[in-house]
C-alpha positions as CSV (number, residue, x, y, z in Angstrom):
1,M,-317.6,110.6,133.0
2,K,-314.4,111.5,134.4
3,S,-312.7,108.9,132.6
4,M,-314.5,110.2,129.3
5,Y,-313.2,114.0,130.2
6,R,-309.9,112.5,130.7
7,D,-309.7,110.6,127.6
8,A,-311.0,113.6,125.7
9,A,-308.0,115.9,127.2
10,I,-305.5,113.3,126.3
11,L,-306.8,113.3,122.9
12,F,-307.0,117.0,122.5
13,A,-303.2,117.3,124.1
14,I,-302.2,114.9,121.4
15,T,-303.6,116.6,118.6
16,L,-302.2,119.9,119.9
17,I,-298.7,118.6,120.1
18,A,-298.8,116.8,116.9
19,G,-300.2,120.1,115.2
20,V,-297.3,122.1,116.7
21,L,-294.6,119.6,115.5
22,L,-296.0,119.6,112.3
23,G,-296.2,123.2,111.8
24,G,-292.5,123.3,113.0
25,V,-291.3,121.1,110.7
26,Y,-293.0,122.8,107.8
27,Q,-291.3,126.1,108.9
28,V,-288.0,124.4,109.0
29,T,-288.4,122.8,105.8
30,K,-290.1,125.5,103.9
31,E,-287.1,127.3,103.1
32,P,-284.7,124.7,101.7
33,I,-287.7,123.1,99.6
34,A,-288.1,126.5,97.9
35,R,-284.5,126.9,97.4
36,Q,-284.3,123.5,95.9
37,E,-287.3,124.2,93.8
38,A,-285.5,127.6,92.7
39,L,-282.2,126.0,91.7
40,K,-284.3,123.2,89.9
41,L,-285.9,125.9,87.7
42,E,-282.7,127.7,87.2
43,Q,-281.0,124.6,86.0
44,A,-283.7,123.7,83.7
45,C,-283.4,127.3,82.3
46,R,-279.7,126.8,81.6
47,E,-280.6,123.7,79.8
48,V,-282.8,125.4,77.2
49,F,-280.6,128.5,77.0
50,E,-277.0,127.6,77.7
51,D,-275.6,130.9,76.3
52,A,-277.7,133.2,78.6
53,A,-275.5,135.0,81.2
54,S,-278.6,135.5,83.6
55,F,-282.3,135.3,83.9
56,E,-284.6,137.7,85.2
57,T,-288.4,137.4,86.1
58,E,-290.2,140.8,86.1
59,G,-293.8,141.7,85.6
60,F,-295.1,138.3,84.3
61,D,-298.9,138.2,84.5
62,V,-300.5,134.8,84.8
63,E,-303.9,135.8,84.3
64,K,-303.0,137.5,81.1
65,A,-301.1,134.6,80.0
66,A,-304.1,132.4,80.8
67,S,-306.5,134.7,78.7
68,I,-304.2,134.3,75.8
69,L,-304.1,130.7,75.9
70,S,-307.7,130.2,76.4
71,E,-308.7,132.7,73.8
72,N,-306.5,130.6,71.5
73,G,-307.8,126.9,72.4
74,F,-305.4,126.2,74.8
75,A,-307.3,125.9,77.8
76,A,-305.8,122.7,79.1
77,Q,-302.4,124.3,79.1
78,E,-300.9,127.0,81.4
79,I,-298.0,129.4,81.5
80,E,-296.7,129.2,85.0
81,D,-293.7,131.4,84.8
82,C,-291.8,133.5,82.0
83,Q,-288.2,134.6,82.7
84,T,-286.1,136.8,80.6
85,A,-283.0,135.5,79.1
86,L,-280.3,138.0,79.1
87,D,-276.8,138.3,77.7
88,G,-273.7,139.4,79.4
89,D,-274.6,143.1,78.7
90,G,-278.1,142.6,80.0
91,K,-280.0,142.8,76.4
92,T,-282.7,140.4,76.0
93,V,-281.8,137.2,73.7
94,G,-285.2,135.5,74.4
95,Y,-287.2,133.8,77.1
96,V,-287.7,130.7,79.2
97,L,-291.4,129.6,79.7
98,T,-292.5,127.0,82.4
99,V,-295.3,125.3,80.8
100,N,-297.9,122.7,82.4
101,T,-300.1,120.7,80.2
102,H,-303.2,118.9,81.7
103,E,-303.5,116.4,78.8
104,G,-300.9,113.8,79.5
105,Y,-302.0,110.3,79.9
106,G,-300.7,110.1,83.5
107,G,-301.3,113.3,84.6
108,D,-299.7,116.9,84.3
109,I,-296.6,117.3,82.2
110,R,-294.4,120.4,83.0
111,F,-291.6,121.6,81.1
112,T,-289.3,124.7,80.3
113,M,-288.9,126.1,76.8
114,G,-286.4,128.7,75.7
115,I,-287.5,130.7,73.0
116,R,-285.1,133.3,71.0
117,T,-286.5,136.8,70.3
118,D,-286.5,135.6,66.4
119,G,-288.9,132.7,67.5
120,T,-286.5,129.9,67.4
121,L,-287.3,127.2,69.9
122,N,-283.8,126.4,71.7
123,G,-285.2,123.7,73.2
124,L,-287.2,121.8,76.0
125,S,-286.7,120.6,79.6
126,L,-288.7,118.3,81.3
127,L,-289.6,119.1,84.8
128,E,-292.3,116.6,86.0
129,I,-293.8,113.6,83.9
130,S,-295.8,110.5,84.9
131,E,-296.2,108.5,81.8
132,T,-296.4,105.0,81.0
133,P,-292.8,103.7,81.4
134,G,-291.6,102.3,78.0
135,L,-294.1,104.5,76.1
136,G,-294.9,108.2,77.2
137,M,-291.9,108.1,79.5
138,R,-289.9,108.4,76.7
139,A,-290.6,111.6,75.7
140,G,-287.6,113.1,77.0
141,E,-285.6,110.7,74.5
142,V,-287.9,110.9,71.4
143,L,-289.8,114.2,71.6
144,V,-287.6,116.8,73.6
145,P,-284.8,116.4,70.9
146,Q,-286.8,117.0,68.0
147,F,-288.2,120.6,69.1
148,A,-284.6,122.2,69.5
149,G,-283.4,124.5,66.7
150,R,-286.7,124.5,65.1
151,R,-288.7,128.1,64.2
152,T,-292.3,127.6,63.4
153,D,-295.6,129.1,64.7
154,A,-296.9,125.8,65.6
155,F,-295.8,122.0,65.4
156,V,-297.9,119.0,64.4
157,Y,-297.0,115.3,64.9
158,V,-296.5,112.5,62.4
159,K,-297.5,109.1,63.3
160,G,-295.2,106.2,62.0
161,G,-292.4,108.3,61.4
162,G,-291.4,110.4,58.3
163,A,-291.8,113.6,59.9
164,A,-290.0,116.2,57.3
165,G,-291.4,119.7,57.5
166,E,-289.8,122.3,60.0
167,N,-293.2,122.1,61.9
168,E,-293.4,118.3,62.0
169,I,-292.2,115.9,64.8
170,D,-292.1,112.1,65.1
171,A,-294.8,110.8,67.4
172,I,-293.8,108.2,70.1
173,S,-294.8,105.0,68.9
174,G,-297.6,103.7,71.0
175,A,-298.0,106.9,73.0
176,T,-300.0,109.5,70.9
177,I,-301.6,111.0,73.9
178,T,-298.1,112.0,75.5
179,T,-297.1,113.2,72.1
180,N,-300.2,115.3,71.6
181,A,-300.2,116.5,75.5
182,V,-296.2,117.8,74.9
183,T,-297.0,119.3,71.3
184,N,-300.0,121.2,72.5
185,G,-298.0,122.3,75.3
186,V,-295.1,123.7,73.1
187,N,-298.0,125.3,70.7
188,A,-299.2,127.0,73.8
189,G,-296.0,128.3,74.7
190,L,-295.2,129.7,71.1
191,C,-298.7,131.1,71.1
192,Y,-298.1,133.2,74.3
193,F,-294.7,134.3,72.7
194,A,-296.2,135.3,69.4
195,Q,-299.0,137.4,71.3
196,A,-297.1,138.7,74.5
197,L,-293.2,138.4,73.7
198,E,-292.6,138.5,70.0
199,G,-289.5,140.3,68.7
200,G,-288.0,140.8,72.5
201,A,-291.3,143.3,73.6
202,D,-291.7,144.0,77.0
203,H,-293.8,141.2,78.8
204,E,-295.0,143.2,81.8
């Protein structure tokens, strides 16, 4: 009986010490991790809005964004963040949205997209993607460049090449699911822009 109590006490002490150590590690690493995430997001913002002097997050309502997307058939997409792109005089020149689409073949696909106040899509920057190597993982190479500089309410993709319209992009060969996921994510962002931000309107 004494041996059992001793073993239990030792196990409890080990568990307690391990918990304290893990908690300490978390506290030590939490701030650097958050800082790295912030730097990563800022870099992504710069990639899709190079001419912006600064970016500002103010008044973004994630629940309102979710409601807008759900009402318009984008339940599988999320707007995680919205930053206002400002010029040197502090004037709004557009927005940077962080979008997460849950329709990827290998899981979520997260990216930022820059949209000017006139609706022109500046470009995309992939933040997270885990698609099939050689197929869906070619999204950055094949899909991302096609969206830059386009102005449309929504995009469609064309299989087998031959995209010609302003709203058309060529699908990745053999990776229709990835193409569909990214296209729907972009369209979700454009939908949110049209209903909550169009014309540089306040997004509080």
